[in-house]
C-alpha positions as a Markdown table, in Angstrom:
| # | Residue | x | y | z |
|---|---|---|---|---|
| 1 | Met | 0.2 | 0.0 | 0.0 |
| 2 | Thr | 1.2 | 3.5 | -0.9 |
| 3 | Met | 0.6 | 7.0 | 0.3 |
| 4 | Glu | 0.3 | 8.4 | -3.0 |
| 5 | Ala | 0.6 | 12.0 | -3.5 |
| 6 | Tyr | 0.5 | 13.7 | -7.0 |
| 7 | Arg | 3.1 | 15.7 | -8.7 |
| 8 | Tyr | 2.1 | 18.2 | -11.1 |
| 9 | Glu | 3.9 | 20.0 | -14.3 |
| 10 | Asp | 5.0 | 23.2 | -12.2 |
| 11 | Gly | 6.5 | 20.8 | -9.5 |
| 12 | Ser | 4.0 | 21.1 | -6.8 |
| 13 | Ile | 2.9 | 18.1 | -4.9 |
| 14 | Ser | -0.5 | 17.5 | -3.2 |
| 15 | Tyr | -1.9 | 14.7 | -0.7 |
| 16 | Pro | -4.4 | 13.5 | -1.5 |
| 17 | Gly | -3.8 | 13.6 | -5.1 |
| 18 | His | -6.4 | 15.9 | -7.1 |
| 19 | Pro | -7.0 | 15.5 | -10.9 |
| 20 | Ile | -6.2 | 19.4 | -11.6 |
| 21 | Gly | -3.3 | 20.9 | -9.9 |
| 22 | Pro | -2.6 | 24.6 | -8.7 |
| 23 | Asp | -1.1 | 25.3 | -12.1 |
| 24 | Gly | -4.3 | 23.9 | -13.5 |
| 25 | Ser | -2.4 | 20.9 | -15.4 |
| 26 | Glu | -3.2 | 17.1 | -14.7 |
| 27 | Pro | -0.5 | 15.2 | -12.4 |
| 28 | Val | 2.3 | 14.1 | -14.4 |
| 29 | Asp | 3.7 | 11.7 | -11.8 |
| 30 | Thr | 3.1 | 10.2 | -8.3 |
| 31 | Val | 5.1 | 10.0 | -5.2 |
| 32 | Asp | 5.1 | 7.4 | -2.4 |
| 33 | Leu | 5.3 | 9.4 | 0.9 |
| 34 | Ser | 5.2 | 6.4 | 2.9 |
| 35 | Glu | 9.0 | 6.6 | 1.8 |
| 36 | Tyr | 9.6 | 9.9 | 3.4 |
| 37 | Thr | 9.7 | 11.2 | 7.1 |
| 38 | Ala | 7.8 | 14.3 | 8.1 |
| 39 | Glu | 7.9 | 17.0 | 10.8 |
| 40 | Val | 4.8 | 17.6 | 13.1 |
| 41 | Ile | 3.4 | 21.0 | 12.2 |
| 42 | Thr | 0.7 | 20.9 | 15.0 |
| 43 | Trp | -1.6 | 18.4 | 16.7 |
| 44 | Thr | -4.7 | 17.6 | 18.7 |
| 45 | Thr | -6.6 | 15.1 | 20.6 |
| 46 | Ser | -10.2 | 14.1 | 20.3 |
| 47 | Thr | -11.9 | 12.8 | 23.3 |
| 48 | Ala | -15.4 | 12.7 | 21.4 |
| 49 | Thr | -14.5 | 10.6 | 18.3 |
| 50 | Pro | -17.1 | 9.3 | 15.7 |
| 51 | Pro | -18.5 | 5.5 | 16.3 |
| 52 | Gly | -15.6 | 3.3 | 15.6 |
| 53 | Val | -13.0 | 5.5 | 16.2 |
| 54 | Arg | -10.4 | 5.1 | 19.1 |
| 55 | Glu | -10.9 | 7.5 | 21.8 |
| 56 | Pro | -9.0 | 9.3 | 22.6 |
| 57 | Asn | -7.7 | 10.0 | 19.1 |
| 58 | Thr | -4.5 | 11.8 | 18.6 |
| 59 | Leu | -4.3 | 13.8 | 15.1 |
| 60 | Ala | -1.2 | 15.6 | 13.4 |
| 61 | Ile | -0.9 | 18.0 | 10.7 |
| 62 | Val | 2.4 | 17.0 | 9.3 |
| 63 | Glu | 4.8 | 18.2 | 6.6 |
| 64 | Phe | 7.0 | 16.1 | 4.4 |
| 65 | Asp | 10.0 | 17.7 | 2.1 |
| 66 | Val | 10.0 | 15.9 | -1.1 |
| 67 | Asp | 12.9 | 17.0 | -3.0 |
| 68 | Gly | 12.5 | 20.6 | -1.4 |
| 69 | Glu | 8.7 | 20.8 | -2.3 |
| 70 | Pro | 6.7 | 21.1 | 1.1 |
| 71 | Val | 3.8 | 18.5 | 1.3 |
| 72 | Arg | 1.4 | 18.4 | 4.2 |
| 73 | Ala | -1.0 | 15.7 | 5.4 |
| 74 | Ile | -3.2 | 15.2 | 8.2 |
| 75 | Gly | -3.8 | 11.7 | 10.2 |
| 76 | Gln | -4.1 | 10.1 | 13.2 |
| 77 | Ala | -1.0 | 9.6 | 15.4 |
| 78 | Thr | 0.2 | 6.2 | 16.8 |
| 79 | Ser | 0.9 | 7.8 | 20.2 |
| 80 | Asp | -0.5 | 10.9 | 22.2 |
| 81 | Asp | 3.3 | 11.0 | 23.2 |
| 82 | Ile | 3.7 | 13.6 | 20.1 |
| 83 | Glu | 5.0 | 17.2 | 20.1 |
| 84 | Thr | 5.1 | 20.0 | 17.4 |
| 85 | Gly | 8.5 | 19.6 | 15.9 |
| 86 | Asp | 8.9 | 15.8 | 16.4 |
| 87 | Glu | 10.1 | 13.8 | 13.3 |
| 88 | Val | 7.3 | 11.2 | 12.1 |
| 89 | Glu | 6.9 | 8.4 | 9.6 |
| 90 | Pro | 4.1 | 7.0 | 8.1 |
| 91 | Val | 2.9 | 3.5 | 9.2 |
| 92 | Tyr | 0.4 | 1.2 | 7.7 |
| 93 | Val | -2.6 | 0.2 | 9.6 |
| 94 | Asp | -5.2 | -2.4 | 8.5 |
| 95 | Glu | -8.4 | -0.5 | 10.5 |
| 96 | Leu | -8.3 | 3.1 | 11.0 |
| 97 | Arg | -11.7 | 2.6 | 12.8 |
| 98 | Thr | -13.6 | -0.3 | 13.5 |
| 99 | Pro | -15.7 | -1.6 | 10.4 |
| 100 | Gly | -19.3 | -1.7 | 10.9 |
| 101 | Lys | -19.4 | 0.8 | 13.6 |
| 102 | Gly | -20.5 | 3.9 | 11.3 |
| 103 | Ile | -23.4 | 4.8 | 9.9 |
| 104 | Arg | -22.2 | 3.7 | 6.4 |
| 105 | Glu | -22.4 | 0.1 | 5.0 |
| 106 | Pro | -18.9 | -1.1 | 5.9 |
| 107 | Asp | -18.2 | -2.5 | 2.3 |
| 108 | Ser | -19.0 | 1.1 | 0.9 |
| 109 | Gln | -15.5 | 2.6 | 2.2 |
| 110 | Glu | -12.0 | 1.7 | 2.8 |
| 111 | Trp | -10.9 | 1.0 | 6.4 |
| 112 | Asp | -7.1 | 1.0 | 5.9 |
| 113 | Gly | -4.6 | 3.9 | 5.8 |
| 114 | Tyr | -1.6 | 5.4 | 7.6 |
| 115 | Arg | -0.8 | 6.8 | 11.1 |
| 116 | Phe | 2.2 | 8.7 | 12.1 |
| 117 | Glu | 4.8 | 7.5 | 14.4 |
| 118 | Pro | 7.5 | 9.3 | 16.2 |
| 119 | Val | 10.8 | 8.2 | 14.8 |
């Protein structure tokens, strides 16, 4: 599983990828962010989570440096022991939330993804 971001003609990179980039062009390449580390820009801990999401749930906004191009992402942290400025790496998990605990049909969505783990 990859943490796929899109690179555009002007060199910008977005995560998640979008069909049209900031310069109006279509993606020209992809980048697997799971091969990089990132810096925690900010974080918060939610104590009132949606059904099926662990409680408390620490979330972080992180910034990757991909060949000098900043790429930001938001996601769950693996631990509540996280601080602004920490270096983190994306780690793949099978279930970001418990299937069948939300209002949507379990087969209608993906349950896997990435969390950010302090290095």
